[in-house]
C-alpha positions in Angstrom: 91.9 104.4 139.5 92.8 108.0 140.1 93.5 110.6 137.4 97.0 110.8 138.8 97.6 107.1 138.2 96.1 107.3 134.7 98.5 110.1 133.8 101.4 108.0 135.2 100.4 105.0 133.1 100.3 107.1 130.0 103.8 108.5 130.7 105.0 104.9 131.3 103.7 103.8 127.9 105.6 106.6 126.2 108.8 105.9 128.2 108.6 102.2 127.6 108.2 102.7 123.8 111.3 104.9 123.6 113.4 102.7 125.9 112.4 99.4 124.3 113.1 100.5 120.7 116.6 101.3 121.9 116.8 97.9 123.7 115.8 96.2 120.5 118.4 98.0 118.5 121.1 96.9 121.0 119.7 93.3 121.1 120.0 92.9 117.3 123.8 93.3 117.7 123.8 90.4 120.1 124.6 86.8 119.2 121.8 85.4 121.3 118.9 86.6 123.5 119.2 89.4 126.2 119.4 88.4 129.8 121.3 91.1 131.8 123.7 93.9 131.1 127.3 95.0 131.7 128.8 98.4 130.8 125.7 99.4 129.0 125.5 96.3 126.8 123.2 93.3 126.7 124.6 90.0 127.8 123.2 86.5 127.0 122.4 83.9 129.7 125.4 82.3 131.3 126.3 78.6 131.3 123.2 77.2 129.5 123.5 79.5 126.5 120.4 79.3 124.2 118.8 76.9 126.8 119.0 79.6 129.5 115.7 79.6 131.4 114.8 83.3 130.8 115.1 83.2 127.0 111.4 83.4 126.4 110.9 86.6 128.3 112.5 88.7 125.5 110.0 87.6 122.9 107.3 88.1 125.6 108.4 91.6 126.1 108.3 92.2 122.3 104.7 90.9 122.1 103.7 93.1 125.1 105.2 96.1 123.4 103.4 95.3 120.2 100.1 95.1 122.0 100.9 98.4 123.6 102.0 100.3 120.5 101.1 98.4 117.4 104.7 98.8 116.2 105.7 96.0 113.8 109.3 96.3 114.8 108.5 94.4 118.0 106.9 91.6 116.0 110.0 91.2 113.9 112.2 91.0 117.0 109.9 88.6 118.7 110.1 86.3 115.7 113.9 86.6 115.5 114.3 85.6 119.1 111.8 82.7 118.8 113.7 81.2 115.9 116.9 81.4 117.9 115.3 79.1 120.5 115.0 76.3 117.9 118.6 75.4 118.6 117.6 74.6 122.2 115.6 71.6 121.1 118.8 70.1 119.8 120.4 70.4 123.3 117.7 68.4 125.1 120.0 67.6 128.0 120.1 71.3 129.0 116.3 71.7 129.0 114.3 71.3 132.2 111.1 72.5 133.9 111.5 76.1 132.5 110.6 75.1 129.0 107.3 76.8 130.0 109.0 80.1 130.5 110.9 79.7 127.3 108.1 78.7 124.9 104.9 80.0 126.5 105.9 83.6 126.0 107.5 83.1 122.6 105.9 80.4 120.5 102.5 80.0 122.2 101.9 83.7 122.2 103.1 83.9 118.6 100.6 81.3 117.6 97.7 83.0 119.4 98.4 86.4 117.9 99.4 85.4 114.4 98.2 81.8 113.8 101.7 80.7 112.7 101.7 77.0 112.5 105.5 76.7 113.1 105.0 78.5 116.4 102.2 76.1 117.4 104.4 73.1 116.8 107.3 74.6 118.8 105.0 75.3 121.7 103.5 71.8 121.6 106.9 70.2 121.5 107.8 72.2 124.7 104.5 71.2 126.4 105.3 67.5 125.8 108.8 68.0 127.2 107.3 69.6 130.3 104.6 66.8 130.6 107.4 64.3 130.3 108.9 65.5 133.5 105.8 64.5 135.5 106.2 62.1 138.3 102.8 60.2 138.6 102.9 60.6 142.4 101.9 64.2 141.7 104.7 66.7 140.8 106.8 67.9 137.9 110.5 67.5 138.7 112.9 70.4 138.6 116.3 70.5 136.9 118.2 67.5 135.8 121.0 65.1 136.8 120.3 63.7 140.3 117.3 66.0 141.1 114.8 63.2 140.5 112.6 64.1 143.5 113.1 67.9 143.4 110.2 70.3 142.8 110.3 74.1 143.0 107.7 76.9 143.4 108.9 78.6 140.1 107.2 75.8 138.2 103.8 77.2 139.1 104.3 79.6 136.2 105.5 77.0 133.7 102.2 75.2 134.1 100.6 77.8 131.9 102.1 76.1 128.9 100.3 72.8 129.9 97.0 74.5 130.2 97.5 76.2 126.8 98.4 72.9 125.3 95.2 71.3 126.6 93.1 74.1 125.2 94.8 74.1 121.8 95.0 70.3 121.4 91.8 69.1 123.2 93.9 66.7 125.2 93.1 66.9 129.0 96.3 65.1 129.9 98.3 68.4 130.1 95.7 70.1 132.3 95.4 67.1 134.7 99.2 67.0 135.1 99.3 70.7 135.9 96.5 70.5 138.4 98.1 67.6 140.3 101.3 69.7 140.6 99.3 72.6 141.9 97.6 70.4 144.5 101.0 69.2 145.6 102.2 72.8 145.9 99.3 73.7 148.1 100.1 70.9 150.4 103.9 71.0 150.6 105.0 74.5 149.5 102.5 76.9 151.1 102.9 77.4 154.8 100.1 78.2 157.3 101.0 81.9 157.3 101.0 82.1 153.5 104.8 82.1 153.1 106.3 79.6 150.7 109.1 77.2 150.4 111.3 77.5 147.3 112.3 73.8 147.0 110.8 70.6 148.3 112.8 67.4 147.8 110.5 64.3 147.6 111.4 60.7 147.6 110.5 60.0 144.0 109.3 56.5 144.8 107.0 57.3 147.8 106.3 61.1 147.7 107.7 61.5 151.2 109.0 65.1 151.7 112.6 64.6 152.6 113.9 68.2 152.8 112.9 71.8 152.2 116.2 73.7 151.5 116.4 77.5 151.2 117.3 77.5 147.5 117.6 81.0 146.1 116.4 82.5 149.4 118.4 83.2 152.6 118.1 79.7 154.0 115.8 76.9 155.1 112.5 78.2 156.4 113.0 81.6 154.8 110.7 83.4 152.3 112.3 84.2 149.0 110.2 87.1 147.7 110.4 86.1 144.0 109.3 82.6 144.9 106.4 84.2 146.7 105.6 86.1 143.5 105.7 82.9 141.5 103.2 81.4 143.9 100.9 84.4 143.8 100.7 84.5 140.0 100.9 80.8 139.5 97.9 79.9 141.7 95.9 82.7 139.9 96.8 81.3 136.5 95.6 77.8 137.6 92.4 79.3 138.9 91.7 81.1 135.7 92.2 77.9 133.6 90.3 75.5 136.0 87.9 77.6 138.1 89.0 75.6 141.2 88.2 77.9 144.1 91.0 76.5 146.3 93.5 78.0 143.9 92.0 81.4 144.2 91.9 81.2 148.0 95.6 80.1 148.0 96.6 83.0 145.7 94.9 85.4 148.1 96.7 83.8 151.1 100.2 84.0 149.6 99.5 87.5 148.3 98.3 88.8 151.7 101.6 87.4 153.2 103.6 89.2 150.5 101.9 92.5 151.1 102.4 92.2 154.9 106.1 92.1 154.3 106.5 95.2 152.2 108.2 98.2 153.8 107.5 101.9 153.5 109.7 102.2 150.4 107.5 99.8 148.4 110.4 97.7 147.0 110.4 94.1 148.3 113.4 92.6 150.1 114.9 89.7 148.3 113.9 87.4 151.2 111.3 88.5 153.8 113.0 86.5 156.5 116.6 87.4 155.9 118.5 89.4 158.6 117.1 92.9 158.8 120.6 94.4 159.0 121.4 93.0 155.5 118.9 94.6 153.2 118.9 93.2 149.6 116.1 94.5 147.4 114.6 92.8 144.3 112.6 94.7 141.8 111.8 91.5 139.8 109.8 90.3 142.8 107.9 93.6 142.9 107.0 93.7 139.2 106.0 90.0 139.3 103.8 90.5 142.4 102.2 93.5 140.8 101.0 91.5 137.9 99.5 88.9 140.2 97.8 91.6 142.4 96.2 93.2 139.4 94.7 89.8 138.4 93.7 89.1 142.0 91.9 92.5 142.2 89.9 91.6 139.2 89.0 88.1 140.4 88.0 89.3 143.9 86.6 92.7 142.7 88.8 94.3 145.5 90.4 97.6 144.7 92.8 97.1 147.6 95.0 94.7 145.6 95.0 97.1 142.6 96.2 99.9 144.8 98.9 97.8 146.2 100.0 96.8 142.7 100.3 100.4 141.7 102.2 101.2 144.9 104.8 98.5 144.0 105.1 99.6 140.4 105.4 103.3 141.2 108.0 102.7 143.9 110.3 100.7 141.7 109.9 103.2 138.8 110.6 106.2 141.0 113.6 104.6 142.8 115.2 102.3 140.2 114.2 103.0 136.6 116.8 104.0 134.1 115.0 105.7 131.1 118.2 106.8 129.5 120.0 105.3 126.5 123.1 104.5 128.5 121.8 101.0 129.2 119.2 98.8 127.4 117.7 97.5 130.6 115.3 99.5 132.7 115.5 98.4 136.3 118.4 98.2 138.7 118.3 96.4 142.0 117.2 93.1 140.5 118.6 89.9 142.0 118.8 86.4 140.7 119.0 85.0 144.3 119.4 86.5 147.8 123.1 85.7 147.9 123.8 86.7 144.3 125.5 90.0 143.6 126.6 89.2 140.0 123.9 91.1 138.1 121.7 94.0 139.1 119.6 94.2 135.9 117.4 91.3 134.7 115.4 91.5 131.5 112.6 89.4 132.9 112.1 92.1 135.6 111.6 94.6 132.9 109.2 92.1 131.2 106.9 91.9 134.2 106.8 95.7 134.6 105.7 96.0 130.9 103.1 93.3 131.4 101.7 95.1 134.5 101.5 98.4 132.7 99.6 96.7 129.8 97.2 95.1 132.3 96.5 98.4 133.9 95.9 100.1 130.6 93.2 97.5 129.7 95.0 95.0 127.5 92.9 91.9 127.9 95.1 89.2 126.3 96.6 86.8 128.8 100.1 85.7 127.9 100.1 83.1 130.7 
């Protein structure tokens, strides 16, 4: 890494500490967990309330900032948000595959870093909920209601909770469920060129792939960039826990495709196959992909991927970071889906930027 990049990372640590202390102060006036912003104020998740899928990222950001700075204020805020999530267990009908996002970064991390037994129990409850969504034909179903045969690429990240549960409990059941889902994703989600489907709808009785809709991307056959990022990082996580070489090779394949689609400005389009005359950027995808590329560089011992991660991070920071105290979120031009204009700040985009900076500064604890 160049001296210029080292200096940039030091400046990011300083800026993040100032900004996130302000973000914490604003969050503590909120009746819930931060998701996005409006008029300089945090908003909670929409229709699912405390069960909103991103609600673990705030605790995760707090733990990342604690590891970065040693400031106990972040520990207290992580614990506050983690306890708020307890109410979600009482609303079981709202919970789905994203219990991994919700409790991996909150309770599982809390247990690892503090040894808190209540946190371990929360994480194990969530892992059992996720394992309970497993279809024995080989996939974890997404969402609820009539989505019995639906699976999505996002779930590649949720699998981390299952691997964690196997390691902490000694029960291989969780790991085996995760690996069968990954094997299905390799076969049905990853295309020959390394691009990925967002959704695959299976016949839940036969495993026949019935449809591959566009989901949060532009349309069927498109390449939603955040979904591509979930795949990049998700396959790497599975490789780290299992050592299965195919997972590393697939992570490289989907990462190479992602990088081939990045334009000169360094900020990913929301969908790599959307019409070129309708540019919609997504900094969440960039920060997420950067985390994956840092890990890929280490596994392959290839500096190219590290350089590309830095290019993504520096581009989003230069073009779209707000380091002021006018708004508690950092990054603009974030997008929930290709066709969504509702919010332009997403707390989980900030999370992945913080994680990436920590990785580059040598923090060795894996939150996934």
